[in-house]
All heavy atoms as a GROMACS GRO file, in nm:
protein
  615
    1MET      N    1  -0.865   0.228  -1.230
    1MET     CA    2  -0.753   0.160  -1.168
    1MET      C    3  -0.661   0.266  -1.108
    1MET      O    4  -0.628   0.364  -1.173
    1MET     CB    5  -0.680   0.077  -1.273
    1MET     CG    6  -0.557   0.010  -1.224
    1MET     SD    7  -0.552  -0.166  -1.190
    1MET     CE    8  -0.684  -0.243  -1.268
    2GLY      N    9  -0.622   0.246  -0.984
    2GLY     CA   10  -0.533   0.338  -0.917
    2GLY      C   11  -0.405   0.267  -0.876
    2GLY      O   12  -0.395   0.145  -0.881
    3GLN      N   13  -0.309   0.345  -0.831
    3GLN     CA   14  -0.183   0.289  -0.786
    3GLN      C   15  -0.140   0.362  -0.659
    3GLN      O   16  -0.157   0.484  -0.648
    3GLN     CB   17  -0.076   0.300  -0.892
    3GLN     CG   18   0.049   0.221  -0.858
    3GLN     CD   19   0.144   0.209  -0.976
    3GLN    OE1   20   0.133   0.282  -1.075
    3GLN    NE2   21   0.236   0.117  -0.968
    4MET      N   22  -0.087   0.288  -0.564
    4MET     CA   23  -0.044   0.344  -0.437
    4MET      C   24   0.092   0.285  -0.400
    4MET      O   25   0.119   0.169  -0.432
    4MET     CB   26  -0.146   0.310  -0.329
    4MET     CG   27  -0.113   0.362  -0.191
    4MET     SD   28  -0.236   0.314  -0.068
    4MET     CE   29  -0.365   0.430  -0.107
    5GLU      N   30   0.173   0.365  -0.332
    5GLU     CA   31   0.304   0.317  -0.289
    5GLU      C   32   0.305   0.294  -0.138
    5GLU      O   33   0.251   0.374  -0.062
    5GLU     CB   34   0.412   0.419  -0.327
    5GLU     CG   35   0.552   0.370  -0.302
    5GLU     CD   36   0.656   0.464  -0.358
    5GLU    OE1   37   0.680   0.567  -0.294
    5GLU    OE2   38   0.710   0.434  -0.465
    6PHE      N   39   0.364   0.183  -0.098
    6PHE     CA   40   0.375   0.145   0.042
    6PHE      C   41   0.523   0.133   0.078
    6PHE      O   42   0.602   0.088  -0.004
    6PHE     CB   43   0.309   0.010   0.067
    6PHE     CG   44   0.160   0.010   0.052
    6PHE    CD1   45   0.101  -0.001  -0.074
    6PHE    CD2   46   0.078   0.018   0.162
    6PHE    CE1   47  -0.036  -0.003  -0.088
    6PHE    CE2   48  -0.061   0.016   0.149
    6PHE     CZ   49  -0.117   0.006   0.024
    7LYS      N   50   0.558   0.167   0.201
    7LYS     CA   51   0.696   0.149   0.248
    7LYS      C   52   0.703   0.018   0.326
    7LYS      O   53   0.619  -0.012   0.409
    7LYS     CB   54   0.738   0.264   0.339
    7LYS     CG   55   0.883   0.247   0.384
    7LYS     CD   56   0.944   0.378   0.421
    7LYS     CE   57   1.091   0.374   0.447
    7LYS     NZ   58   1.154   0.260   0.499
    8MET      N   59   0.807  -0.059   0.294
    8MET     CA   60   0.828  -0.189   0.356
    8MET      C   61   0.964  -0.186   0.427
    8MET      O   62   1.062  -0.137   0.372
    8MET     CB   63   0.825  -0.296   0.246
    8MET     CG   64   0.830  -0.437   0.293
    8MET     SD   65   0.792  -0.556   0.162
    8MET     CE   66   0.915  -0.520   0.039
    9GLU      N   67   0.971  -0.237   0.547
    9GLU     CA   68   1.094  -0.230   0.626
    9GLU      C   69   1.197  -0.335   0.586
    9GLU      O   70   1.316  -0.315   0.607
    9GLU     CB   71   1.062  -0.244   0.775
    9GLU     CG   72   0.985  -0.126   0.829
    9GLU     CD   73   1.058   0.006   0.813
    9GLU    OE1   74   1.180   0.012   0.836
    9GLU    OE2   75   0.993   0.104   0.775
   10ARG      N   76   1.153  -0.446   0.531
   10ARG     CA   77   1.248  -0.549   0.487
   10ARG      C   78   1.196  -0.618   0.363
   10ARG      O   79   1.077  -0.624   0.339
   10ARG     CB   80   1.279  -0.648   0.598
   10ARG     CG   81   1.160  -0.723   0.647
   10ARG     CD   82   1.193  -0.806   0.769
   10ARG     NE   83   1.073  -0.877   0.809
   10ARG     CZ   84   1.068  -1.004   0.836
   10ARG    NH1   85   1.177  -1.077   0.830
   10ARG    NH2   86   0.956  -1.060   0.871
   11THR      N   87   1.286  -0.672   0.286
   11THR     CA   88   1.250  -0.735   0.160
   11THR      C   89   1.220  -0.884   0.179
   11THR      O   90   1.244  -0.939   0.285
   11THR     CB   91   1.364  -0.715   0.058
   11THR    OG1   92   1.317  -0.760  -0.069
   11THR    CG2   93   1.487  -0.791   0.095
   12GLY      N   94   1.167  -0.945   0.074
   12GLY     CA   95   1.140  -1.088   0.077
   12GLY      C   96   1.004  -1.126   0.131
   12GLY      O   97   0.971  -1.243   0.140
   13LEU      N   98   0.923  -1.028   0.168
   13LEU     CA   99   0.792  -1.058   0.223
   13LEU      C  100   0.686  -1.078   0.116
   13LEU      O  101   0.589  -1.149   0.138
   13LEU     CB  102   0.748  -0.945   0.318
   13LEU     CG  103   0.839  -0.920   0.438
   13LEU    CD1  104   0.790  -0.798   0.515
   13LEU    CD2  105   0.844  -1.042   0.527
   14LEU      N  106   0.703  -1.015   0.000
   14LEU     CA  107   0.607  -1.029  -0.108
   14LEU      C  108   0.676  -1.025  -0.243
   14LEU      O  109   0.791  -0.986  -0.252
   14LEU     CB  110   0.500  -0.919  -0.103
   14LEU     CG  111   0.519  -0.798  -0.021
   14LEU    CD1  112   0.524  -0.675  -0.104
   14LEU    CD2  113   0.399  -0.791   0.067
   15GLU      N  114   0.601  -1.066  -0.344
   15GLU     CA  115   0.655  -1.070  -0.480
   15GLU      C  116   0.558  -1.003  -0.576
   15GLU      O  117   0.438  -0.993  -0.549
   15GLU     CB  118   0.674  -1.216  -0.524
   15GLU     CG  119   0.774  -1.293  -0.440
   15GLU     CD  120   0.785  -1.438  -0.483
   15GLU    OE1  121   0.718  -1.477  -0.580
   15GLU    OE2  122   0.862  -1.510  -0.417
   16VAL      N  123   0.611  -0.961  -0.690
   16VAL     CA  124   0.527  -0.903  -0.795
   16VAL      C  125   0.422  -1.007  -0.835
   16VAL      O  126   0.453  -1.124  -0.852
   16VAL     CB  127   0.613  -0.861  -0.916
   16VAL    CG1  128   0.525  -0.817  -1.032
   16VAL    CG2  129   0.709  -0.751  -0.878
   17GLY      N  130   0.298  -0.962  -0.844
   17GLY     CA  131   0.187  -1.051  -0.879
   17GLY      C  132   0.102  -1.093  -0.760
   17GLY      O  133  -0.009  -1.140  -0.776
   18ASP      N  134   0.154  -1.076  -0.638
   18ASP     CA  135   0.077  -1.110  -0.519
   18ASP      C  136  -0.046  -1.020  -0.508
   18ASP      O  137  -0.037  -0.900  -0.531
   18ASP     CB  138   0.160  -1.094  -0.392
   18ASP     CG  139   0.266  -1.201  -0.373
   18ASP    OD1  140   0.266  -1.299  -0.449
   18ASP    OD2  141   0.350  -1.185  -0.282
   19VAL      N  142  -0.159  -1.078  -0.472
   19VAL     CA  143  -0.281  -1.001  -0.444
   19VAL      C  144  -0.301  -1.005  -0.294
   19VAL      O  145  -0.314  -1.112  -0.235
   19VAL     CB  146  -0.402  -1.060  -0.518
   19VAL    CG1  147  -0.528  -0.984  -0.482
   19VAL    CG2  148  -0.380  -1.057  -0.669
   20LEU      N  149  -0.303  -0.886  -0.232
   20LEU     CA  150  -0.307  -0.875  -0.087
   20LEU      C  151  -0.418  -0.781  -0.042
   20LEU      O  152  -0.454  -0.687  -0.113
   20LEU     CB  153  -0.174  -0.822  -0.035
   20LEU     CG  154  -0.052  -0.909  -0.066
   20LEU    CD1  155   0.075  -0.831  -0.039
   20LEU    CD2  156  -0.055  -1.035   0.017
   21PRO      N  157  -0.470  -0.803   0.078
   21PRO     CA  158  -0.572  -0.712   0.131
   21PRO      C  159  -0.511  -0.576   0.167
   21PRO      O  160  -0.395  -0.568   0.208
   21PRO     CB  161  -0.623  -0.784   0.256
   21PRO     CG  162  -0.518  -0.880   0.294
   21PRO     CD  163  -0.445  -0.916   0.168
   22ILE      N  164  -0.592  -0.472   0.152
   22ILE     CA  165  -0.555  -0.336   0.192
   22ILE      C  166  -0.650  -0.296   0.304
   22ILE      O  167  -0.772  -0.297   0.286
   22ILE     CB  168  -0.567  -0.237   0.075
   22ILE    CG1  169  -0.473  -0.275  -0.038
   22ILE    CG2  170  -0.540  -0.094   0.122
   22ILE    CD1  171  -0.491  -0.193  -0.164
   23THR      N  172  -0.596  -0.261   0.419
   23THR     CA  173  -0.676  -0.222   0.535
   23THR      C  174  -0.658  -0.073   0.560
   23THR      O  175  -0.546  -0.024   0.565
   23THR     CB  176  -0.633  -0.301   0.660
   23THR    OG1  177  -0.637  -0.440   0.630
   23THR    CG2  178  -0.725  -0.273   0.777
   24GLU      N  179  -0.772  -0.004   0.578
   24GLU     CA  180  -0.770   0.140   0.601
   24GLU      C  181  -0.777   0.170   0.751
   24GLU      O  182  -0.852   0.106   0.824
   24GLU     CB  183  -0.888   0.205   0.532
   24GLU     CG  184  -0.899   0.354   0.555
   24GLU     CD  185  -1.022   0.413   0.491
   24GLU    OE1  186  -1.130   0.402   0.552
   24GLU    OE2  187  -1.008   0.468   0.382
   25TYR      N  188  -0.699   0.268   0.795
   25TYR     CA  189  -0.703   0.316   0.933
   25TYR      C  190  -0.721   0.467   0.931
   25TYR      O  191  -0.664   0.536   0.848
   25TYR     CB  192  -0.574   0.281   1.007
   25TYR     CG  193  -0.558   0.132   1.027
   25TYR    CD1  194  -0.488   0.056   0.936
   25TYR    CD2  195  -0.616   0.068   1.136
   25TYR    CE1  196  -0.473  -0.081   0.952
   25TYR    CE2  197  -0.603  -0.069   1.153
   25TYR     CZ  198  -0.531  -0.143   1.062
   25TYR     OH  199  -0.519  -0.278   1.079
   26ALA      N  200  -0.803   0.517   1.024
   26ALA     CA  201  -0.833   0.660   1.029
   26ALA      C  202  -0.751   0.728   1.138
   26ALA      O  203  -0.736   0.676   1.249
   26ALA     CB  204  -0.980   0.681   1.056
   27LEU      N  205  -0.698   0.844   1.104
   27LEU     CA  206  -0.636   0.934   1.200
   27LEU      C  207  -0.730   1.052   1.218
   27LEU      O  208  -0.838   1.055   1.158
   27LEU     CB  209  -0.499   0.979   1.148
   27LEU     CG  210  -0.397   0.868   1.126
   27LEU    CD1  211  -0.275   0.920   1.052
   27LEU    CD2  212  -0.358   0.804   1.257
   28SER      N  213  -0.694   1.150   1.294
   28SER     CA  214  -0.786   1.262   1.318
   28SER      C  215  -0.818   1.340   1.191
   28SER      O  216  -0.931   1.381   1.172
   28SER     CB  217  -0.729   1.356   1.425
   28SER     OG  218  -0.602   1.404   1.384
   29ASN      N  219  -0.719   1.360   1.103
   29ASN     CA  220  -0.742   1.439   0.982
   29ASN      C  221  -0.704   1.368   0.854
   29ASN      O  222  -0.699   1.430   0.748
   29ASN     CB  223  -0.665   1.572   0.989
   29ASN     CG  224  -0.716   1.661   1.098
   29ASN    OD1  225  -0.836   1.666   1.123
   29ASN    ND2  226  -0.626   1.730   1.164
   30SER      N  227  -0.671   1.241   0.862
   30SER     CA  228  -0.625   1.169   0.742
   30SER      C  229  -0.644   1.019   0.759
   30SER      O  230  -0.695   0.972   0.861
   30SER     CB  231  -0.478   1.202   0.716
   30SER     OG  232  -0.399   1.162   0.827
   31TYR      N  233  -0.603   0.946   0.656
   31TYR     CA  234  -0.613   0.800   0.653
   31TYR      C  235  -0.480   0.742   0.609
   31TYR      O  236  -0.404   0.806   0.538
   31TYR     CB  237  -0.720   0.756   0.552
   31TYR     CG  238  -0.858   0.804   0.588
   31TYR    CD1  239  -0.904   0.929   0.546
   31TYR    CD2  240  -0.941   0.726   0.665
   31TYR    CE1  241  -1.029   0.974   0.581
   31TYR    CE2  242  -1.068   0.771   0.700
   31TYR     CZ  243  -1.111   0.894   0.658
   31TYR     OH  244  -1.235   0.938   0.693
   32TYR      N  245  -0.452   0.620   0.654
   32TYR     CA  246  -0.336   0.547   0.604
   32TYR      C  247  -0.378   0.403   0.580
   32TYR      O  248  -0.482   0.359   0.630
   32TYR     CB  249  -0.214   0.558   0.697
   32TYR     CG  250  -0.227   0.485   0.828
   32TYR    CD1  251  -0.175   0.355   0.843
   32TYR    CD2  252  -0.288   0.543   0.938
   32TYR    CE1  253  -0.186   0.288   0.963
   32TYR    CE2  254  -0.298   0.476   1.058
   32TYR     CZ  255  -0.246   0.349   1.070
   32TYR     OH  256  -0.256   0.282   1.190
   33TYR      N  257  -0.298   0.331   0.503
   33TYR     CA  258  -0.333   0.196   0.461
   33TYR      C  259  -0.220   0.100   0.491
   33TYR      O  260  -0.103   0.134   0.481
   33TYR     CB  261  -0.364   0.197   0.310
   33TYR     CG  262  -0.478   0.290   0.279
   33TYR    CD1  263  -0.454   0.424   0.249
   33TYR    CD2  264  -0.609   0.247   0.285
   33TYR    CE1  265  -0.559   0.512   0.225
   33TYR    CE2  266  -0.715   0.333   0.261
   33TYR     CZ  267  -0.689   0.466   0.230
   33TYR     OH  268  -0.793   0.551   0.208
   34VAL      N  269  -0.259  -0.022   0.528
   34VAL     CA  270  -0.164  -0.128   0.557
   34VAL      C  271  -0.187  -0.240   0.456
   34VAL      O  272  -0.300  -0.279   0.429
   34VAL     CB  273  -0.180  -0.180   0.702
   34VAL    CG1  274  -0.093  -0.300   0.728
   34VAL    CG2  275  -0.148  -0.069   0.800
   35LEU      N  276  -0.078  -0.293   0.404
   35LEU     CA  277  -0.083  -0.396   0.301
   35LEU      C  278  -0.061  -0.533   0.364
   35LEU      O  279   0.038  -0.556   0.434
   35LEU     CB  280   0.024  -0.369   0.196
   35LEU     CG  281   0.028  -0.458   0.074
   35LEU    CD1  282  -0.102  -0.447  -0.006
   35LEU    CD2  283   0.145  -0.422  -0.015
   36GLY      N  284  -0.155  -0.624   0.338
   36GLY     CA  285  -0.143  -0.761   0.387
   36GLY      C  286  -0.139  -0.768   0.538
   36GLY      O  287  -0.205  -0.693   0.607
   37ARG      N  288  -0.058  -0.859   0.589
   37ARG     CA  289  -0.044  -0.877   0.734
   37ARG      C  290   0.066  -0.784   0.786
   37ARG      O  291   0.166  -0.829   0.839
   37ARG     CB  292  -0.010  -1.021   0.766
   37ARG     CG  293  -0.119  -1.115   0.726
   37ARG     CD  294  -0.080  -1.257   0.755
   37ARG     NE  295  -0.203  -1.331   0.779
   37ARG     CZ  296  -0.219  -1.416   0.876
   37ARG    NH1  297  -0.121  -1.446   0.958
   37ARG    NH2  298  -0.333  -1.479   0.890
   38SER      N  299   0.045  -0.656   0.766
   38SER     CA  300   0.141  -0.552   0.807
   38SER      C  301   0.275  -0.564   0.736
   38SER      O  302   0.380  -0.538   0.794
   38SER     CB  303   0.161  -0.553   0.959
   38SER     OG  304   0.040  -0.527   1.024
   39TYR      N  305   0.273  -0.605   0.608
   39TYR     CA  306   0.396  -0.614   0.530
   39TYR      C  307   0.451  -0.476   0.499
   39TYR      O  308   0.571  -0.455   0.496
   39TYR     CB  309   0.373  -0.689   0.399
   39TYR     CG  310   0.332  -0.832   0.416
   39TYR    CD1  311   0.225  -0.884   0.345
   39TYR    CD2  312   0.400  -0.917   0.502
   39TYR    CE1  313   0.186  -1.015   0.360
   39TYR    CE2  314   0.362  -1.049   0.517
   39TYR     CZ  315   0.255  -1.097   0.445
   39TYR     OH  316   0.217  -1.228   0.461
   40ALA      N  317   0.361  -0.381   0.473
   40ALA     CA  318   0.402  -0.247   0.433
   40ALA      C  319   0.292  -0.148   0.470
   40ALA      O  320   0.176  -0.186   0.485
   40ALA     CB  321   0.429  -0.242   0.283
   41MET      N  322   0.330  -0.019   0.483
   41MET     CA  323   0.236   0.084   0.522
   41MET      C  324   0.247   0.204   0.427
   41MET      O  325   0.357   0.237   0.382
   41MET     CB  326   0.266   0.129   0.665
   41MET     CG  327   0.161   0.220   0.724
   41MET     SD  328   0.180   0.245   0.901
   41MET     CE  329   0.311   0.364   0.903
   42SER      N  330   0.135   0.267   0.401
   42SER     CA  331   0.132   0.382   0.311
   42SER      C  332   0.163   0.510   0.387
   42SER      O  333   0.170   0.513   0.510
   42SER     CB  334  -0.007   0.395   0.248
   42SER     OG  335  -0.100   0.443   0.343
   43ALA      N  336   0.175   0.617   0.312
   43ALA     CA  337   0.182   0.751   0.370
   43ALA      C  338   0.041   0.789   0.416
   43ALA      O  339  -0.054   0.713   0.395
   43ALA     CB  340   0.231   0.849   0.263
   44ASN      N  341   0.026   0.905   0.476
   44ASN     CA  342  -0.106   0.954   0.515
   44ASN      C  343  -0.173   1.022   0.396
   44ASN      O  344  -0.108   1.092   0.320
   44ASN     CB  345  -0.095   1.053   0.630
   44ASN     CG  346  -0.047   0.986   0.757
   44ASN    OD1  347  -0.050   0.864   0.770
   44ASN    ND2  348  -0.003   1.064   0.852
   45TYR      N  349  -0.304   1.000   0.383
   45TYR     CA  350  -0.382   1.056   0.273
   45TYR      C  351  -0.499   1.136   0.328
   45TYR      O  352  -0.558   1.098   0.429
   45TYR     CB  353  -0.434   0.945   0.181
   45TYR     CG  354  -0.324   0.877   0.104
   45TYR    CD1  355  -0.260   0.765   0.154
   45TYR    CD2  356  -0.283   0.927  -0.018
   45TYR    CE1  357  -0.158   0.703   0.084
   45TYR    CE2  358  -0.181   0.866  -0.090
   45TYR     CZ  359  -0.119   0.754  -0.038
   45TYR     OH  360  -0.017   0.696  -0.108
   46THR      N  361  -0.534   1.244   0.260
   46THR     CA  362  -0.647   1.326   0.301
   46THR      C  363  -0.777   1.255   0.265
   46THR      O  364  -0.778   1.155   0.194
   46THR     CB  365  -0.645   1.463   0.231
   46THR    OG1  366  -0.666   1.443   0.091
   46THR    CG2  367  -0.514   1.536   0.256
   47THR      N  368  -0.887   1.312   0.312
   47THR     CA  369  -1.019   1.256   0.283
   47THR      C  370  -1.045   1.252   0.133
   47THR      O  371  -1.104   1.156   0.082
   47THR     CB  372  -1.128   1.338   0.354
   47THR    OG1  373  -1.100   1.337   0.494
   47THR    CG2  374  -1.265   1.280   0.330
   48LEU      N  375  -1.001   1.352   0.060
   48LEU     CA  376  -1.021   1.356  -0.085
   48LEU      C  377  -0.940   1.248  -0.157
   48LEU      O  378  -0.976   1.207  -0.267
   48LEU     CB  379  -0.986   1.494  -0.141
   48LEU     CG  380  -1.074   1.608  -0.093
   48LEU    CD1  381  -1.020   1.741  -0.145
   48LEU    CD2  382  -1.217   1.587  -0.134
   49GLU      N  383  -0.829   1.204  -0.099
   49GLU     CA  384  -0.743   1.102  -0.160
   49GLU      C  385  -0.778   0.961  -0.115
   49GLU      O  386  -0.718   0.864  -0.161
   49GLU     CB  387  -0.597   1.129  -0.124
   49GLU     CG  388  -0.545   1.262  -0.174
   49GLU     CD  389  -0.411   1.296  -0.114
   49GLU    OE1  390  -0.392   1.279   0.007
   49GLU    OE2  391  -0.324   1.341  -0.192
   50ARG      N  392  -0.874   0.947  -0.028
   50ARG     CA  393  -0.913   0.819   0.030
   50ARG      C  394  -0.954   0.719  -0.077
   50ARG      O  395  -1.019   0.754  -0.175
   50ARG     CB  396  -1.030   0.844   0.125
   50ARG     CG  397  -1.070   0.730   0.208
   50ARG     CD  398  -1.179   0.776   0.304
   50ARG     NE  399  -1.221   0.664   0.386
   50ARG     CZ  400  -1.326   0.667   0.465
   50ARG    NH1  401  -1.399   0.777   0.474
   50ARG    NH2  402  -1.358   0.562   0.536
   51ILE      N  403  -0.914   0.592  -0.059
   51ILE     CA  404  -0.954   0.488  -0.154
   51ILE      C  405  -1.053   0.392  -0.088
   51ILE      O  406  -1.059   0.382   0.034
   51ILE     CB  407  -0.832   0.410  -0.208
   51ILE    CG1  408  -0.766   0.328  -0.099
   51ILE    CG2  409  -0.732   0.505  -0.273
   51ILE    CD1  410  -0.665   0.228  -0.149
   52LYS      N  411  -1.128   0.321  -0.169
   52LYS     CA  412  -1.226   0.226  -0.119
   52LYS      C  413  -1.187   0.082  -0.147
   52LYS      O  414  -1.255  -0.010  -0.105
   52LYS     CB  415  -1.363   0.256  -0.181
   52LYS     CG  416  -1.417   0.390  -0.140
   52LYS     CD  417  -1.549   0.418  -0.207
   52LYS     CE  418  -1.596   0.557  -0.167
   52LYS     NZ  419  -1.686   0.616  -0.261
   53ALA      N  420  -1.078   0.061  -0.217
   53ALA     CA  421  -1.034  -0.074  -0.253
   53ALA      C  422  -1.000  -0.154  -0.129
   53ALA      O  423  -0.946  -0.103  -0.032
   53ALA     CB  424  -0.912  -0.066  -0.344
   54LYS      N  425  -1.033  -0.281  -0.132
   54LYS     CA  426  -1.005  -0.372  -0.021
   54LYS      C  427  -0.890  -0.467  -0.051
   54LYS      O  428  -0.847  -0.542   0.036
   54LYS     CB  429  -1.130  -0.452   0.015
   54LYS     CG  430  -1.246  -0.366   0.059
   54LYS     CD  431  -1.213  -0.290   0.185
   54LYS     CE  432  -1.331  -0.204   0.229
   54LYS     NZ  433  -1.291  -0.096   0.313
   55GLU      N  434  -0.843  -0.467  -0.176
   55GLU     CA  435  -0.728  -0.550  -0.211
   55GLU      C  436  -0.654  -0.488  -0.329
   55GLU      O  437  -0.710  -0.408  -0.402
   55GLU     CB  438  -0.767  -0.695  -0.241
   55GLU     CG  439  -0.845  -0.714  -0.367
   55GLU     CD  440  -0.876  -0.861  -0.395
   55GLU    OE1  441  -0.866  -0.944  -0.304
   55GLU    OE2  442  -0.910  -0.891  -0.509
   56GLY      N  443  -0.528  -0.526  -0.342
   56GLY     CA  444  -0.446  -0.473  -0.449
   56GLY      C  445  -0.345  -0.576  -0.496
   56GLY      O  446  -0.315  -0.672  -0.426
   57LYS      N  447  -0.293  -0.553  -0.617
   57LYS     CA  448  -0.196  -0.643  -0.677
   57LYS      C  449  -0.059  -0.575  -0.680
   57LYS      O  450  -0.046  -0.462  -0.727
   57LYS     CB  451  -0.239  -0.678  -0.820
   57LYS     CG  452  -0.147  -0.775  -0.889
   57LYS     CD  453  -0.200  -0.809  -1.026
   57LYS     CE  454  -0.107  -0.905  -1.097
   57LYS     NZ  455  -0.156  -0.939  -1.230
   58VAL      N  456   0.043  -0.644  -0.629
   58VAL     CA  457   0.178  -0.591  -0.626
   58VAL      C  458   0.231  -0.586  -0.770
   58VAL      O  459   0.233  -0.688  -0.839
   58VAL     CB  460   0.270  -0.679  -0.539
   58VAL    CG1  461   0.414  -0.629  -0.544
   58VAL    CG2  462   0.220  -0.684  -0.395
   59VAL      N  463   0.274  -0.466  -0.814
   59VAL     CA  464   0.326  -0.451  -0.949
   59VAL      C  465   0.475  -0.418  -0.952
   59VAL      O  466   0.539  -0.431  -1.055
   59VAL     CB  467   0.248  -0.344  -1.030
   59VAL    CG1  468   0.106  -0.391  -1.056
   59VAL    CG2  469   0.249  -0.210  -0.961
   60ASP      N  470   0.531  -0.376  -0.837
   60ASP     CA  471   0.674  -0.345  -0.833
   60ASP      C  472   0.723  -0.346  -0.688
   60ASP      O  473   0.652  -0.302  -0.598
   60ASP     CB  474   0.699  -0.207  -0.894
   60ASP     CG  475   0.847  -0.176  -0.912
   60ASP    OD1  476   0.927  -0.270  -0.927
   60ASP    OD2  477   0.883  -0.057  -0.909
   61VAL      N  478   0.842  -0.398  -0.668
   61VAL     CA  479   0.911  -0.393  -0.540
   61VAL      C  480   1.049  -0.338  -0.568
   61VAL      O  481   1.121  -0.392  -0.652
   61VAL     CB  482   0.922  -0.533  -0.474
   61VAL    CG1  483   0.997  -0.523  -0.342
   61VAL    CG2  484   0.785  -0.595  -0.454
   62LYS      N  485   1.086  -0.228  -0.502
   62LYS     CA  486   1.217  -0.168  -0.530
   62LYS      C  487   1.287  -0.128  -0.401
   62LYS      O  488   1.223  -0.101  -0.299
   62LYS     CB  489   1.202  -0.048  -0.623
   62LYS     CG  490   1.120   0.065  -0.567
   62LYS     CD  491   1.102   0.175  -0.667
   62LYS     CE  492   1.005   0.279  -0.610
   62LYS     NZ  493   0.973   0.382  -0.704
   63GLU      N  494   1.420  -0.125  -0.410
   63GLU     CA  495   1.502  -0.081  -0.298
   63GLU      C  496   1.561   0.055  -0.333
   63GLU      O  497   1.614   0.075  -0.442
   63GLU     CB  498   1.613  -0.181  -0.271
   63GLU     CG  499   1.699  -0.143  -0.153
   63GLU     CD  500   1.809  -0.242  -0.123
   63GLU    OE1  501   1.820  -0.343  -0.196
   63GLU    OE2  502   1.884  -0.218  -0.028
   64THR      N  503   1.549   0.149  -0.240
   64THR     CA  504   1.607   0.282  -0.256
   64THR      C  505   1.696   0.309  -0.134
   64THR      O  506   1.693   0.232  -0.038
   64THR     CB  507   1.498   0.390  -0.264
   64THR    OG1  508   1.439   0.404  -0.135
   64THR    CG2  509   1.391   0.357  -0.366
   65PRO      N  510   1.772   0.417  -0.137
   65PRO     CA  511   1.852   0.451  -0.018
   65PRO      C  512   1.767   0.474   0.108
   65PRO      O  513   1.815   0.461   0.219
   65PRO     CB  514   1.924   0.580  -0.058
   65PRO     CG  515   1.930   0.573  -0.207
   65PRO     CD  516   1.805   0.504  -0.250
   66LYS      N  517   1.639   0.505   0.090
   66LYS     CA  518   1.549   0.528   0.204
   66LYS      C  519   1.476   0.402   0.249
   66LYS      O  520   1.398   0.407   0.344
   66LYS     CB  521   1.447   0.636   0.168
   66LYS     CG  522   1.509   0.772   0.150
   66LYS     CD  523   1.403   0.877   0.126
   66LYS     CE  524   1.466   1.014   0.114
   66LYS     NZ  525   1.365   1.118   0.101
   67GLY      N  526   1.492   0.291   0.180
   67GLY     CA  527   1.426   0.167   0.219
   67GLY      C  528   1.362   0.096   0.102
   67GLY      O  529   1.388   0.127  -0.014
   68PHE      N  530   1.275   0.002   0.133
   68PHE     CA  531   1.206  -0.077   0.032
   68PHE      C  532   1.066  -0.020   0.009
   68PHE      O  533   0.998   0.019   0.104
   68PHE     CB  534   1.194  -0.222   0.078
   68PHE     CG  535   1.327  -0.287   0.104
   68PHE    CD1  536   1.378  -0.296   0.232
   68PHE    CD2  537   1.403  -0.337  -0.001
   68PHE    CE1  538   1.500  -0.355   0.257
   68PHE    CE2  539   1.526  -0.395   0.022
   68PHE     CZ  540   1.574  -0.404   0.152
   69TYR      N  541   1.026  -0.016  -0.119
   69TYR     CA  542   0.894   0.037  -0.154
   69TYR      C  543   0.821  -0.062  -0.243
   69TYR      O  544   0.881  -0.128  -0.327
   69TYR     CB  545   0.907   0.172  -0.225
   69TYR     CG  546   0.948   0.281  -0.129
   69TYR    CD1  547   1.083   0.305  -0.103
   69TYR    CD2  548   0.854   0.356  -0.063
   69TYR    CE1  549   1.122   0.403  -0.013
   69TYR    CE2  550   0.892   0.454   0.028
   69TYR     CZ  551   1.025   0.477   0.052
   69TYR     OH  552   1.062   0.573   0.143
   70VAL      N  553   0.690  -0.070  -0.223
   70VAL     CA  554   0.603  -0.161  -0.298
   70VAL      C  555   0.497  -0.079  -0.369
   70VAL      O  556   0.428   0.002  -0.307
   70VAL     CB  557   0.534  -0.260  -0.202
   70VAL    CG1  558   0.444  -0.354  -0.277
   70VAL    CG2  559   0.634  -0.335  -0.118
   71ALA      N  560   0.483  -0.096  -0.500
   71ALA     CA  561   0.378  -0.031  -0.577
   71ALA      C  562   0.265  -0.131  -0.595
   71ALA      O  563   0.288  -0.246  -0.632
   71ALA     CB  564   0.430   0.014  -0.712
   72VAL      N  565   0.143  -0.087  -0.566
   72VAL     CA  566   0.026  -0.174  -0.570
   72VAL      C  567  -0.081  -0.108  -0.657
   72VAL      O  568  -0.111   0.010  -0.642
   72VAL     CB  569  -0.031  -0.196  -0.428
   72VAL    CG1  570  -0.160  -0.273  -0.431
   72VAL    CG2  571   0.072  -0.268  -0.342
   73GLU      N  572  -0.136  -0.186  -0.750
   73GLU     CA  573  -0.252  -0.139  -0.829
   73GLU      C  574  -0.379  -0.193  -0.765
   73GLU      O  575  -0.383  -0.305  -0.717
   73GLU     CB  576  -0.242  -0.192  -0.972
   73GLU     CG  577  -0.145  -0.116  -1.057
   73GLU     CD  578  -0.148  -0.158  -1.204
   73GLU    OE1  579  -0.212  -0.261  -1.236
   73GLU    OE2  580  -0.085  -0.090  -1.284
   74TYR      N  581  -0.482  -0.109  -0.768
   74TYR     CA  582  -0.610  -0.149  -0.709
   74TYR      C  583  -0.724  -0.098  -0.795
   74TYR      O  584  -0.708  -0.004  -0.872
   74TYR     CB  585  -0.622  -0.093  -0.567
   74TYR     CG  586  -0.614   0.057  -0.560
   74TYR    CD1  587  -0.728   0.136  -0.575
   74TYR    CD2  588  -0.492   0.121  -0.542
   74TYR    CE1  589  -0.719   0.274  -0.572
   74TYR    CE2  590  -0.482   0.258  -0.538
   74TYR     CZ  591  -0.596   0.335  -0.552
   74TYR     OH  592  -0.588   0.471  -0.550
   75GLN      N  593  -0.836  -0.163  -0.782
   75GLN     CA  594  -0.959  -0.122  -0.851
   75GLN      C  595  -1.047  -0.052  -0.749
   75GLN      O  596  -1.097  -0.117  -0.657
   75GLN     CB  597  -1.030  -0.244  -0.911
   75GLN     CG  598  -1.150  -0.210  -0.995
   75GLN     CD  599  -1.110  -0.136  -1.124
   75GLN    OE1  600  -1.013  -0.170  -1.187
   75GLN    NE2  601  -1.188  -0.036  -1.158
   76ASP      N  602  -1.062   0.078  -0.760
   76ASP     CA  603  -1.144   0.154  -0.665
   76ASP      C  604  -1.288   0.155  -0.714
   76ASP      O  605  -1.316   0.196  -0.825
   76ASP     CB  606  -1.091   0.296  -0.654
   76ASP     CG  607  -1.110   0.355  -0.516
   76ASP    OD1  608  -1.166   0.286  -0.430
   76ASP    OD2  609  -1.066   0.469  -0.494
   77SER      N  610  -1.377   0.108  -0.627
   77SER     CA  611  -1.518   0.100  -0.669
   77SER      C  612  -1.599   0.216  -0.620
   77SER      O  613  -1.566   0.288  -0.535
   77SER     CB  614  -1.579  -0.029  -0.617
   77SER     OG  615  -1.555  -0.044  -0.478
   0.00000   0.00000   0.00000
């Protein structure tokens, strides 16, 4: 079981317990992930940090001075 953090621009789009799809996108030297219907986006990850999970469960939604963040647990196969 792994956990990943996503940045969300506004609150109220998801709740703890929601199970949402995770979509992977490739850049030239890294990968990033989008949660659900573009609700939130991850940071960039190297090839070694790449995940294979296609869905994740929201375990935390928090507001910080830098914005809203969503923690998602996933089962990497």
